[in-house]
N, CA, C, O and the ligand as a Tripos MOL2 file, in Angstrom:
@<TRIPOS>MOLECULE
protein
  289   287    73     0     0
PROTEIN
NO_CHARGES

@<TRIPOS>ATOM
      1 N           6.0120   21.4870    4.0510 N.3       1 MET1
      2 CA          4.7210   21.5530    3.3700 C.3       1 MET1
      3 C           3.6140   21.1580    4.3400 C.2       1 MET1
      4 O           3.7160   20.1400    5.0240 O.2       1 MET1
      5 N           2.5860   21.9430    4.3960 N.am      2 PHE2
      6 CA          1.4710   21.6160    5.2710 C.3       2 PHE2
      7 C           0.6210   20.5320    4.6340 C.2       2 PHE2
      8 O           0.2170   20.6320    3.4760 O.2       2 PHE2
      9 N           0.3640   19.5130    5.4030 N.am      3 VAL3
     10 CA         -0.4850   18.4290    4.9040 C.3       3 VAL3
     11 C          -1.6590   18.2620    5.8460 C.2       3 VAL3
     12 O          -1.4860   18.0990    7.0540 O.2       3 VAL3
     13 N          -2.8140   18.3020    5.3010 N.am      4 ASP4
     14 CA         -4.0210   18.1040    6.0830 C.3       4 ASP4
     15 C          -4.0830   16.6600    6.5470 C.2       4 ASP4
     16 O          -4.0270   15.7420    5.7280 O.2       4 ASP4
     17 N          -4.1980   16.4520    7.8330 N.am      5 ILE5
     18 CA         -4.2640   15.0860    8.3530 C.3       5 ILE5
     19 C          -5.7030   14.7680    8.7020 C.2       5 ILE5
     20 O          -6.2910   15.4050    9.5760 O.2       5 ILE5
     21 N          -6.2720   13.7860    8.0220 N.am      6 PRO6
     22 CA         -7.6700   13.4490    8.2730 C.3       6 PRO6
     23 C          -7.8500   12.7560    9.6230 C.2       6 PRO6
     24 O          -6.8810   12.4740   10.3270 O.2       6 PRO6
     25 N          -9.0840   12.4930    9.9600 N.am      7 ALA7
     26 CA         -9.4250   11.9590   11.2810 C.3       7 ALA7
     27 C          -8.7080   10.6490   11.5720 C.2       7 ALA7
     28 O          -8.4010   10.3640   12.7300 O.2       7 ALA7
     29 N          -8.4340    9.8480   10.5500 N.am      8 ASN8
     30 CA         -7.7910    8.5620   10.8140 C.3       8 ASN8
     31 C          -6.2810    8.6940   10.9790 C.2       8 ASN8
     32 O          -5.5990    7.6870   11.1710 O.2       8 ASN8
     33 N          -5.7520    9.8920   10.9110 N.am      9 GLY9
     34 CA         -4.3460   10.1350   11.2230 C.3       9 GLY9
     35 C          -3.3950    9.9050   10.0770 C.2       9 GLY9
     36 O          -2.1880   10.0660   10.2580 O.2       9 GLY9
     37 N          -3.8740    9.5370    8.9080 N.am     10 GLU10
     38 CA         -2.9950    9.2760    7.7800 C.3      10 GLU10
     39 C          -2.9860   10.4720    6.8320 C.2      10 GLU10
     40 O          -4.0420   10.8730    6.3430 O.2      10 GLU10
     41 N          -1.8220   11.0450    6.5650 N.am     11 PRO11
     42 CA         -1.7900   12.1100    5.5590 C.3      11 PRO11
     43 C          -2.1580   11.5400    4.2000 C.2      11 PRO11
     44 O          -1.7600   10.4270    3.8570 O.2      11 PRO11
     45 N          -2.9050   12.2930    3.4410 N.am     12 LEU12
     46 CA         -3.3740   11.7660    2.1650 C.3      12 LEU12
     47 C          -2.3640   12.0470    1.0630 C.2      12 LEU12
     48 O          -2.6430   12.7660    0.1040 O.2      12 LEU12
     49 N          -1.1640   11.4500    1.2290 N.am     13 ILE13
     50 CA         -0.1340   11.5420    0.2020 C.3      13 ILE13
     51 C           0.0880   10.1310   -0.3290 C.2      13 ILE13
     52 O           0.3310    9.1980    0.4370 O.2      13 ILE13
     53 N           0.0030    9.9900   -1.6310 N.am     14 CYS14
     54 CA          0.2330    8.6880   -2.2340 C.3      14 CYS14
     55 C           1.7270    8.3670   -2.1470 C.2      14 CYS14
     56 O           2.5420    9.1370   -2.6550 O.2      14 CYS14
     57 N           2.1100    7.2440   -1.5140 N.am     15 PRO15
     58 CA          3.5310    6.9250   -1.3580 C.3      15 PRO15
     59 C           4.2260    6.6320   -2.6900 C.2      15 PRO15
     60 O           5.4540    6.6690   -2.7640 O.2      15 PRO15
     61 N           3.4690    6.3470   -3.7210 N.am     16 SER16
     62 CA          4.0690    6.0000   -5.0040 C.3      16 SER16
     63 C           4.4530    7.2470   -5.7910 C.2      16 SER16
     64 O           5.6100    7.4020   -6.1840 O.2      16 SER16
     65 N           3.4950    8.1310   -6.0220 N.am     17 CYS17
     66 CA          3.7740    9.3020   -6.8540 C.3      17 CYS17
     67 C           3.9900   10.5570   -6.0160 C.2      17 CYS17
     68 O           4.2380   11.6310   -6.5640 O.2      17 CYS17
     69 N           3.8980   10.4310   -4.6750 N.am     18 LYS18
     70 CA          4.1350   11.5380   -3.7430 C.3      18 LYS18
     71 C           3.2030   12.7170   -3.9790 C.2      18 LYS18
     72 O           3.5240   13.8450   -3.6060 O.2      18 LYS18
     73 N           2.0570   12.4690   -4.5920 N.am     19 SER19
     74 CA          1.0850   13.5350   -4.7960 C.3      19 SER19
     75 C          -0.0650   13.3730   -3.8170 C.2      19 SER19
     76 O          -0.3190   12.2860   -3.2970 O.2      19 SER19
     77 N          -0.7430   14.4680   -3.5820 N.am     20 LEU20
     78 CA         -1.9110   14.4220   -2.7100 C.3      20 LEU20
     79 C          -2.9770   13.5060   -3.2990 C.2      20 LEU20
     80 O          -3.2130   13.4850   -4.5070 O.2      20 LEU20
     81 N          -3.6020   12.7650   -2.4210 N.am     21 ILE21
     82 CA         -4.7940   12.0220   -2.8190 C.3      21 ILE21
     83 C          -5.9800   12.9160   -2.5050 C.2      21 ILE21
     84 O          -6.2760   13.1900   -1.3420 O.2      21 ILE21
     85 N          -6.6470   13.3630   -3.5390 N.am     22 LEU22
     86 CA         -7.7290   14.3100   -3.3590 C.3      22 LEU22
     87 C          -9.0230   13.5820   -3.0180 C.2      22 LEU22
     88 O          -9.2370   12.4430   -3.4320 O.2      22 LEU22
     89 N          -9.8840   14.2590   -2.2540 N.am     23 PRO23
     90 CA        -11.1760   13.6410   -1.9230 C.3      23 PRO23
     91 C         -11.9080   13.2390   -3.1940 C.2      23 PRO23
     92 O         -12.0010   14.0260   -4.1360 O.2      23 PRO23
     93 N         -12.4200   12.0360   -3.2230 N.am     24 GLY24
     94 CA        -13.1650   11.5750   -4.3730 C.3      24 GLY24
     95 C         -12.3270   10.7710   -5.3530 C.2      24 GLY24
     96 O         -12.8760   10.1020   -6.2290 O.2      24 GLY24
     97 N         -10.9750   10.8260   -5.2170 N.am     25 GLN25
     98 CA        -10.1380   10.0220   -6.1060 C.3      25 GLN25
     99 C         -10.2010    8.5600   -5.6710 C.2      25 GLN25
    100 O         -10.3100    8.2560   -4.4830 O.2      25 GLN25
    101 N         -10.1310    7.6760   -6.6370 N.am     26 ALA26
    102 CA        -10.1450    6.2520   -6.3310 C.3      26 ALA26
    103 C          -8.8450    5.8680   -5.6460 C.2      26 ALA26
    104 O          -7.7670    6.2710   -6.0830 O.2      26 ALA26
    105 N          -8.9410    5.0930   -4.5800 N.am     27 THR27
    106 CA         -7.7500    4.6920   -3.8310 C.3      27 THR27
    107 C          -7.7680    3.1970   -3.6010 C.2      27 THR27
    108 O          -8.8120    2.5500   -3.6760 O.2      27 THR27
    109 N          -6.5840    2.6560   -3.3180 N.am     28 ASP28
    110 CA         -6.4560    1.2690   -2.9060 C.3      28 ASP28
    111 C          -5.4620    1.2190   -1.7640 C.2      28 ASP28
    112 O          -4.4870    1.9690   -1.7380 O.2      28 ASP28
    113 N          -5.7140    0.3410   -0.8340 N.am     29 ARG29
    114 CA         -4.8250    0.2140    0.3160 C.3      29 ARG29
    115 C          -3.8960   -0.9870    0.1220 C.2      29 ARG29
    116 O          -4.3410   -2.0830   -0.2190 O.2      29 ARG29
    117 N          -2.6120   -0.7610    0.3450 N.am     30 ILE30
    118 CA         -1.6440   -1.8550    0.3300 C.3      30 ILE30
    119 C          -1.4050   -2.2710    1.7680 C.2      30 ILE30
    120 O          -1.1030   -1.4300    2.6140 O.2      30 ILE30
    121 N          -1.5370   -3.5460    2.0530 N.am     31 ALA31
    122 CA         -1.3990   -3.9920    3.4350 C.3      31 ALA31
    123 C          -0.6470   -5.3190    3.4920 C.2      31 ALA31
    124 O          -1.2530   -6.3900    3.5390 O.2      31 ALA31
    125 N           0.6850   -5.2290    3.4870 N.am     32 PHE32
    126 CA          1.4890   -6.4130    3.7660 C.3      32 PHE32
    127 C           1.4500   -6.6700    5.2660 C.2      32 PHE32
    128 O           1.2460   -5.7440    6.0510 O.2      32 PHE32
    129 N           1.6410   -7.9070    5.6650 N.am     33 ALA33
    130 CA          1.6620   -8.2300    7.0930 C.3      33 ALA33
    131 C           2.8010   -7.4680    7.7650 C.2      33 ALA33
    132 O           3.8860   -7.3320    7.1990 O.2      33 ALA33
    133 N           2.5450   -6.9740    8.9760 N.am     34 ASN34
    134 CA          3.5530   -6.1750    9.6760 C.3      34 ASN34
    135 C           4.7890   -6.9970   10.0290 C.2      34 ASN34
    136 O           5.8710   -6.4410   10.2170 O.2      34 ASN34
    137 N           4.6350   -8.3150   10.1210 N.am     35 ASP35
    138 CA          5.7990   -9.1620   10.4490 C.3      35 ASP35
    139 C           6.4300   -9.7190    9.1760 C.2      35 ASP35
    140 O           7.1640  -10.7070    9.2130 O.2      35 ASP35
    141 N           6.1340   -9.0690    8.0470 N.am     36 ASN36
    142 CA          6.6870   -9.5020    6.7710 C.3      36 ASN36
    143 C           8.2120   -9.5170    6.8390 C.2      36 ASN36
    144 O           8.8260   -8.4930    7.1380 O.2      36 ASN36
    145 N           8.8350  -10.6720    6.5630 N.am     37 PRO37
    146 CA         10.2900  -10.7900    6.7290 C.3      37 PRO37
    147 C          11.0920   -9.9810    5.7130 C.2      37 PRO37
    148 O          12.2770   -9.7340    5.9360 O.2      37 PRO37
    149 N          10.5020   -9.5750    4.6400 N.am     38 ASP38
    150 CA         11.2170   -8.8070    3.6200 C.3      38 ASP38
    151 C          11.0360   -7.3030    3.7800 C.2      38 ASP38
    152 O          11.4680   -6.5260    2.9280 O.2      38 ASP38
    153 N          10.4000   -6.8980    4.8660 N.am     39 GLY39
    154 CA         10.2370   -5.4690    5.1130 C.3      39 GLY39
    155 C           9.2470   -4.7920    4.1920 C.2      39 GLY39
    156 O           9.2380   -3.5670    4.0750 O.2      39 GLY39
    157 N           8.4200   -5.5770    3.5430 N.am     40 LEU40
    158 CA          7.4730   -4.9880    2.5980 C.3      40 LEU40
    159 C           6.3720   -4.1930    3.2960 C.2      40 LEU40
    160 O           5.6470   -3.4320    2.6560 O.2      40 LEU40
    161 N           6.2510   -4.3720    4.6080 N.am     41 ALA41
    162 CA          5.2190   -3.6270    5.3270 C.3      41 ALA41
    163 C           5.4790   -2.1290    5.2490 C.2      41 ALA41
    164 O           4.5710   -1.3260    5.4680 O.2      41 ALA41
    165 N           6.7210   -1.7500    4.9370 N.am     42 SER42
    166 CA          7.0210   -0.3200    4.8070 C.3      42 SER42
    167 C           6.3130    0.2810    3.5920 C.2      42 SER42
    168 O           6.2130    1.5010    3.4610 O.2      42 SER42
    169 N           5.8290   -0.5790    2.7190 N.am     43 MET43
    170 CA          5.0910   -0.0870    1.5440 C.3      43 MET43
    171 C           3.6150    0.0820    1.8400 C.2      43 MET43
    172 O           2.8600    0.5710    1.0000 O.2      43 MET43
    173 N           3.1990   -0.3250    3.0400 N.am     44 ASN44
    174 CA          1.7770   -0.2450    3.3570 C.3      44 ASN44
    175 C           1.2880    1.1880    3.3350 C.2      44 ASN44
    176 O           2.0090    2.1110    3.7150 O.2      44 ASN44
    177 N           0.0790    1.3610    2.8930 N.am     45 GLY45
    178 CA         -0.5020    2.6900    2.9080 C.3      45 GLY45
    179 C          -1.6130    2.8150    1.8940 C.2      45 GLY45
    180 O          -2.0030    1.8560    1.2290 O.2      45 GLY45
    181 N          -2.1000    4.0210    1.8050 N.am     46 LEU46
    182 CA         -3.1820    4.3070    0.8790 C.3      46 LEU46
    183 C          -2.6020    4.9440   -0.3770 C.2      46 LEU46
    184 O          -1.8990    5.9510   -0.2980 O.2      46 LEU46
    185 N          -2.8940    4.3630   -1.5240 N.am     47 TYR47
    186 CA         -2.3670    4.8180   -2.8050 C.3      47 TYR47
    187 C          -3.5220    5.2170   -3.7140 C.2      47 TYR47
    188 O          -4.6590    4.7870   -3.5190 O.2      47 TYR47
    189 N          -3.2160    6.0470   -4.7120 N.am     48 HIS48
    190 CA         -4.1700    6.1960   -5.8110 C.3      48 HIS48
    191 C          -4.4070    4.8070   -6.3950 C.2      48 HIS48
    192 O          -3.4810    3.9980   -6.4630 O.2      48 HIS48
    193 N          -5.6290    4.5240   -6.8140 N.am     49 ALA49
    194 CA         -5.9140    3.2000   -7.3700 C.3      49 ALA49
    195 C          -4.9510    2.8330   -8.5040 C.2      49 ALA49
    196 O          -4.4450    1.7110   -8.5160 O.2      49 ALA49
    197 N          -4.6710    3.7470   -9.4710 N.am     50 PRO50
    198 CA         -3.7430    3.3830  -10.5560 C.3      50 PRO50
    199 C          -2.3230    3.1580  -10.0480 C.2      50 PRO50
    200 O          -1.5980    2.3290  -10.5980 O.2      50 PRO50
    201 N          -1.9140    3.8860   -8.9990 N.am     51 CYS51
    202 CA         -0.5660    3.7230   -8.4410 C.3      51 CYS51
    203 C          -0.4570    2.4080   -7.6830 C.2      51 CYS51
    204 O           0.6090    1.7930   -7.6480 O.2      51 CYS51
    205 N          -1.5620    1.9750   -7.0750 N.am     52 ALA52
    206 CA         -1.5430    0.7540   -6.2710 C.3      52 ALA52
    207 C          -1.5590   -0.4970   -7.1400 C.2      52 ALA52
    208 O          -1.1680   -1.5770   -6.6970 O.2      52 ALA52
    209 N          -2.0160   -0.3410   -8.3790 N.am     53 LYS53
    210 CA         -2.2480   -1.5030   -9.2240 C.3      53 LYS53
    211 C          -0.9920   -2.3910   -9.3680 C.2      53 LYS53
    212 O          -1.0710   -3.5970   -9.1290 O.2      53 LYS53
    213 N           0.1770   -1.8070   -9.7580 N.am     54 PRO54
    214 CA          1.3720   -2.6560   -9.8710 C.3      54 PRO54
    215 C           1.7570   -3.2740   -8.5400 C.2      54 PRO54
    216 O           2.2160   -4.4160   -8.4930 O.2      54 PRO54
    217 N           1.5720   -2.5200   -7.4460 N.am     55 LEU55
    218 CA          1.9280   -3.0490   -6.1270 C.3      55 LEU55
    219 C           1.0110   -4.1870   -5.7250 C.2      55 LEU55
    220 O           1.4400   -5.1580   -5.1020 O.2      55 LEU55
    221 N          -0.2660   -4.0570   -6.0920 N.am     56 LEU56
    222 CA         -1.2140   -5.1150   -5.7490 C.3      56 LEU56
    223 C          -0.8700   -6.4010   -6.4890 C.2      56 LEU56
    224 O          -1.0460   -7.4940   -5.9500 O.2      56 LEU56
    225 N          -0.3780   -6.2770   -7.7270 N.am     57 SER57
    226 CA         -0.0310   -7.5090   -8.4430 C.3      57 SER57
    227 C           1.2390   -8.1150   -7.8600 C.2      57 SER57
    228 O           1.3840   -9.3360   -7.8080 O.2      57 SER57
    229 N           2.1690   -7.2470   -7.4160 N.am     58 VAL58
    230 CA          3.3540   -7.7620   -6.7140 C.3      58 VAL58
    231 C           2.9230   -8.4860   -5.4420 C.2      58 VAL58
    232 O           3.4250   -9.5620   -5.1160 O.2      58 VAL58
    233 N           1.9750   -7.8620   -4.7290 N.am     59 LYS59
    234 CA          1.5270   -8.4410   -3.4630 C.3      59 LYS59
    235 C           0.8580   -9.7920   -3.7030 C.2      59 LYS59
    236 O           1.0660  -10.7500   -2.9580 O.2      59 LYS59
    237 N           0.0460   -9.8420   -4.7670 N.am     60 ARG60
    238 CA         -0.6300  -11.1040   -5.0820 C.3      60 ARG60
    239 C           0.3920  -12.1990   -5.3320 C.2      60 ARG60
    240 O           0.2760  -13.3050   -4.8050 O.2      60 ARG60
    241 N           1.4050  -11.8750   -6.1490 N.am     61 ALA61
    242 CA          2.4500  -12.8460   -6.4530 C.3      61 ALA61
    243 C           3.2030  -13.2310   -5.1840 C.2      61 ALA61
    244 O           3.5160  -14.3990   -4.9560 O.2      61 ALA61
    245 N           3.4870  -12.2190   -4.3650 N.am     62 TYR62
    246 CA          4.2310  -12.4660   -3.1420 C.3      62 TYR62
    247 C           3.4370  -13.3740   -2.2090 C.2      62 TYR62
    248 O           3.9760  -14.3340   -1.6570 O.2      62 TYR62
    249 N           2.1480  -13.0620   -2.0360 N.am     63 ASP63
    250 CA          1.3050  -13.8710   -1.1570 C.3      63 ASP63
    251 C           1.2450  -15.3080   -1.6560 C.2      63 ASP63
    252 O           1.2310  -16.2550   -0.8690 O.2      63 ASP63
    253 N           1.2080  -15.4530   -2.9880 N.am     64 MET64
    254 CA          1.1450  -16.7820   -3.5660 C.3      64 MET64
    255 C           2.4310  -17.5510   -3.2680 C.2      64 MET64
    256 O           2.4000  -18.7260   -2.9010 O.2      64 MET64
    257 N           3.5740  -16.8540   -3.4340 N.am     65 LEU65
    258 CA          4.8560  -17.4840   -3.1380 C.3      65 LEU65
    259 C           4.9210  -17.8850   -1.6740 C.2      65 LEU65
    260 O           5.4040  -18.9650   -1.3360 O.2      65 LEU65
    261 N           4.4250  -16.9980   -0.8000 N.am     66 GLY66
    262 CA          4.4390  -17.2800    0.6300 C.3      66 GLY66
    263 C           3.6290  -18.5180    0.9420 C.2      66 GLY66
    264 O           4.0070  -19.3380    1.7790 O.2      66 GLY66
    265 N           2.4980  -18.6390    0.2480 N.am     67 ASN67
    266 CA          1.6490  -19.7980    0.4910 C.3      67 ASN67
    267 C           2.3150  -21.0800   -0.0090 C.2      67 ASN67
    268 O           2.2370  -22.1350    0.6210 O.2      67 ASN67
    269 N           2.9820  -20.9480   -1.1820 N.am     68 TRP68
    270 CA          3.7120  -22.1150   -1.6880 C.3      68 TRP68
    271 C           4.7890  -22.5160   -0.6880 C.2      68 TRP68
    272 O           4.9640  -23.6920   -0.3700 O.2      68 TRP68
    273 N           5.5190  -21.4870   -0.1940 N.am     69 GLY69
    274 CA          6.6330  -21.7510    0.7110 C.3      69 GLY69
    275 C           6.1820  -22.4770    1.9660 C.2      69 GLY69
    276 O           6.8610  -23.3880    2.4410 O.2      69 GLY69
    277 N           5.0410  -22.0790    2.5010 N.am     70 SER70
    278 CA          4.5930  -22.6790    3.7510 C.3      70 SER70
    279 C           4.0250  -24.0760    3.5080 C.2      70 SER70
    280 O           3.8000  -24.8340    4.4520 O.2      70 SER70
    281 N           3.7950  -24.4090    2.2410 N.am     71 GLY71
    282 CA          3.2220  -25.7100    1.9380 C.3      71 GLY71
    283 C           4.2600  -26.8250    1.9100 C.2      71 GLY71
    284 O           3.9150  -28.0050    1.8380 O.2      71 GLY71
    285 N           5.5340  -26.4430    1.9670 N.am     72 PHE72
    286 CA          6.5880  -27.4780    1.9070 C.3      72 PHE72
    287 C           7.3170  -27.6580    3.2190 C.2      72 PHE72
    288 O           8.2210  -28.4880    3.3150 O.2      72 PHE72
    289 ZN         -0.3310    8.0970   -6.6960 Zn       73 ZN73
@<TRIPOS>BOND
     1     1     2 1
     2     2     3 1
     3     3     4 2
     4     3     5 am
     5     5     6 1
     6     6     7 1
     7     7     8 2
     8     7     9 am
     9     9    10 1
    10    10    11 1
    11    11    12 2
    12    11    13 am
    13    13    14 1
    14    14    15 1
    15    15    16 2
    16    15    17 am
    17    17    18 1
    18    18    19 1
    19    19    20 2
    20    19    21 am
    21    21    22 1
    22    22    23 1
    23    23    24 2
    24    23    25 am
    25    25    26 1
    26    26    27 1
    27    27    28 2
    28    27    29 am
    29    29    30 1
    30    30    31 1
    31    31    32 2
    32    31    33 am
    33    33    34 1
    34    34    35 1
    35    35    36 2
    36    35    37 am
    37    37    38 1
    38    38    39 1
    39    39    40 2
    40    39    41 am
    41    41    42 1
    42    42    43 1
    43    43    44 2
    44    43    45 am
    45    45    46 1
    46    46    47 1
    47    47    48 2
    48    47    49 am
    49    49    50 1
    50    50    51 1
    51    51    52 2
    52    51    53 am
    53    53    54 1
    54    54    55 1
    55    55    56 2
    56    55    57 am
    57    57    58 1
    58    58    59 1
    59    59    60 2
    60    59    61 am
    61    61    62 1
    62    62    63 1
    63    63    64 2
    64    63    65 am
    65    65    66 1
    66    66    67 1
    67    67    68 2
    68    67    69 am
    69    69    70 1
    70    70    71 1
    71    71    72 2
    72    71    73 am
    73    73    74 1
    74    74    75 1
    75    75    76 2
    76    75    77 am
    77    77    78 1
    78    78    79 1
    79    79    80 2
    80    79    81 am
    81    81    82 1
    82    82    83 1
    83    83    84 2
    84    83    85 am
    85    85    86 1
    86    86    87 1
    87    87    88 2
    88    87    89 am
    89    89    90 1
    90    90    91 1
    91    91    92 2
    92    91    93 am
    93    93    94 1
    94    94    95 1
    95    95    96 2
    96    95    97 am
    97    97    98 1
    98    98    99 1
    99    99   100 2
   100    99   101 am
   101   101   102 1
   102   102   103 1
   103   103   104 2
   104   103   105 am
   105   105   106 1
   106   106   107 1
   107   107   108 2
   108   107   109 am
   109   109   110 1
   110   110   111 1
   111   111   112 2
   112   111   113 am
   113   113   114 1
   114   114   115 1
   115   115   116 2
   116   115   117 am
   117   117   118 1
   118   118   119 1
   119   119   120 2
   120   119   121 am
   121   121   122 1
   122   122   123 1
   123   123   124 2
   124   123   125 am
   125   125   126 1
   126   126   127 1
   127   127   128 2
   128   127   129 am
   129   129   130 1
   130   130   131 1
   131   131   132 2
   132   131   133 am
   133   133   134 1
   134   134   135 1
   135   135   136 2
   136   135   137 am
   137   137   138 1
   138   138   139 1
   139   139   140 2
   140   139   141 am
   141   141   142 1
   142   142   143 1
   143   143   144 2
   144   143   145 am
   145   145   146 1
   146   146   147 1
   147   147   148 2
   148   147   149 am
   149   149   150 1
   150   150   151 1
   151   151   152 2
   152   151   153 am
   153   153   154 1
   154   154   155 1
   155   155   156 2
   156   155   157 am
   157   157   158 1
   158   158   159 1
   159   159   160 2
   160   159   161 am
   161   161   162 1
   162   162   163 1
   163   163   164 2
   164   163   165 am
   165   165   166 1
   166   166   167 1
   167   167   168 2
   168   167   169 am
   169   169   170 1
   170   170   171 1
   171   171   172 2
   172   171   173 am
   173   173   174 1
   174   174   175 1
   175   175   176 2
   176   175   177 am
   177   177   178 1
   178   178   179 1
   179   179   180 2
   180   179   181 am
   181   181   182 1
   182   182   183 1
   183   183   184 2
   184   183   185 am
   185   185   186 1
   186   186   187 1
   187   187   188 2
   188   187   189 am
   189   189   190 1
   190   190   191 1
   191   191   192 2
   192   191   193 am
   193   193   194 1
   194   194   195 1
   195   195   196 2
   196   195   197 am
   197   197   198 1
   198   198   199 1
   199   199   200 2
   200   199   201 am
   201   201   202 1
   202   202   203 1
   203   203   204 2
   204   203   205 am
   205   205   206 1
   206   206   207 1
   207   207   208 2
   208   207   209 am
   209   209   210 1
   210   210   211 1
   211   211   212 2
   212   211   213 am
   213   213   214 1
   214   214   215 1
   215   215   216 2
   216   215   217 am
   217   217   218 1
   218   218   219 1
   219   219   220 2
   220   219   221 am
   221   221   222 1
   222   222   223 1
   223   223   224 2
   224   223   225 am
   225   225   226 1
   226   226   227 1
   227   227   228 2
   228   227   229 am
   229   229   230 1
   230   230   231 1
   231   231   232 2
   232   231   233 am
   233   233   234 1
   234   234   235 1
   235   235   236 2
   236   235   237 am
   237   237   238 1
   238   238   239 1
   239   239   240 2
   240   239   241 am
   241   241   242 1
   242   242   243 1
   243   243   244 2
   244   243   245 am
   245   245   246 1
   246   246   247 1
   247   247   248 2
   248   247   249 am
   249   249   250 1
   250   250   251 1
   251   251   252 2
   252   251   253 am
   253   253   254 1
   254   254   255 1
   255   255   256 2
   256   255   257 am
   257   257   258 1
   258   258   259 1
   259   259   260 2
   260   259   261 am
   261   261   262 1
   262   262   263 1
   263   263   264 2
   264   263   265 am
   265   265   266 1
   266   266   267 1
   267   267   268 2
   268   267   269 am
   269   269   270 1
   270   270   271 1
   271   271   272 2
   272   271   273 am
   273   273   274 1
   274   274   275 1
   275   275   276 2
   276   275   277 am
   277   277   278 1
   278   278   279 1
   279   279   280 2
   280   279   281 am
   281   281   282 1
   282   282   283 1
   283   283   284 2
   284   283   285 am
   285   285   286 1
   286   286   287 1
   287   287   288 2
@<TRIPOS>SUBSTRUCTURE
     1 MET1         2 RESIDUE 1 A MET
     2 PHE2         6 RESIDUE 1 A PHE
     3 VAL3        10 RESIDUE 1 A VAL
     4 ASP4        14 RESIDUE 1 A ASP
     5 ILE5        18 RESIDUE 1 A ILE
     6 PRO6        22 RESIDUE 1 A PRO
     7 ALA7        26 RESIDUE 1 A ALA
     8 ASN8        30 RESIDUE 1 A ASN
     9 GLY9        34 RESIDUE 1 A GLY
    10 GLU10       38 RESIDUE 1 A GLU
    11 PRO11       42 RESIDUE 1 A PRO
    12 LEU12       46 RESIDUE 1 A LEU
    13 ILE13       50 RESIDUE 1 A ILE
    14 CYS14       54 RESIDUE 1 A CYS
    15 PRO15       58 RESIDUE 1 A PRO
    16 SER16       62 RESIDUE 1 A SER
    17 CYS17       66 RESIDUE 1 A CYS
    18 LYS18       70 RESIDUE 1 A LYS
    19 SER19       74 RESIDUE 1 A SER
    20 LEU20       78 RESIDUE 1 A LEU
    21 ILE21       82 RESIDUE 1 A ILE
    22 LEU22       86 RESIDUE 1 A LEU
    23 PRO23       90 RESIDUE 1 A PRO
    24 GLY24       94 RESIDUE 1 A GLY
    25 GLN25       98 RESIDUE 1 A GLN
    26 ALA26      102 RESIDUE 1 A ALA
    27 THR27      106 RESIDUE 1 A THR
    28 ASP28      110 RESIDUE 1 A ASP
    29 ARG29      114 RESIDUE 1 A ARG
    30 ILE30      118 RESIDUE 1 A ILE
    31 ALA31      122 RESIDUE 1 A ALA
    32 PHE32      126 RESIDUE 1 A PHE
    33 ALA33      130 RESIDUE 1 A ALA
    34 ASN34      134 RESIDUE 1 A ASN
    35 ASP35      138 RESIDUE 1 A ASP
    36 ASN36      142 RESIDUE 1 A ASN
    37 PRO37      146 RESIDUE 1 A PRO
    38 ASP38      150 RESIDUE 1 A ASP
    39 GLY39      154 RESIDUE 1 A GLY
    40 LEU40      158 RESIDUE 1 A LEU
    41 ALA41      162 RESIDUE 1 A ALA
    42 SER42      166 RESIDUE 1 A SER
    43 MET43      170 RESIDUE 1 A MET
    44 ASN44      174 RESIDUE 1 A ASN
    45 GLY45      178 RESIDUE 1 A GLY
    46 LEU46      182 RESIDUE 1 A LEU
    47 TYR47      186 RESIDUE 1 A TYR
    48 HIS48      190 RESIDUE 1 A HIS
    49 ALA49      194 RESIDUE 1 A ALA
    50 PRO50      198 RESIDUE 1 A PRO
    51 CYS51      202 RESIDUE 1 A CYS
    52 ALA52      206 RESIDUE 1 A ALA
    53 LYS53      210 RESIDUE 1 A LYS
    54 PRO54      214 RESIDUE 1 A PRO
    55 LEU55      218 RESIDUE 1 A LEU
    56 LEU56      222 RESIDUE 1 A LEU
    57 SER57      226 RESIDUE 1 A SER
    58 VAL58      230 RESIDUE 1 A VAL
    59 LYS59      234 RESIDUE 1 A LYS
    60 ARG60      238 RESIDUE 1 A ARG
    61 ALA61      242 RESIDUE 1 A ALA
    62 TYR62      246 RESIDUE 1 A TYR
    63 ASP63      250 RESIDUE 1 A ASP
    64 MET64      254 RESIDUE 1 A MET
    65 LEU65      258 RESIDUE 1 A LEU
    66 GLY66      262 RESIDUE 1 A GLY
    67 ASN67      266 RESIDUE 1 A ASN
    68 TRP68      270 RESIDUE 1 A TRP
    69 GLY69      274 RESIDUE 1 A GLY
    70 SER70      278 RESIDUE 1 A SER
    71 GLY71      282 RESIDUE 1 A GLY
    72 PHE72      286 RESIDUE 1 A PHE
    73 ZN73       289 GROUP 0 **** ****
């Protein structure tokens, strides 16, 4: 399948629903740290805003746990 690659080099395919992200659609970026020990950085990317929503709440919880962990 031909995918138009924009100037920033990222194909505009939402990793969650595997559909094209069309110009003008609301998007959210998921950005786990690249040295994330659980490999969650593989989920990084640009998602449709509704698709990113559950991931963002997972990320929030995860970041919170990470902060708790480093506090002990
Ligand atoms: Zn999507």
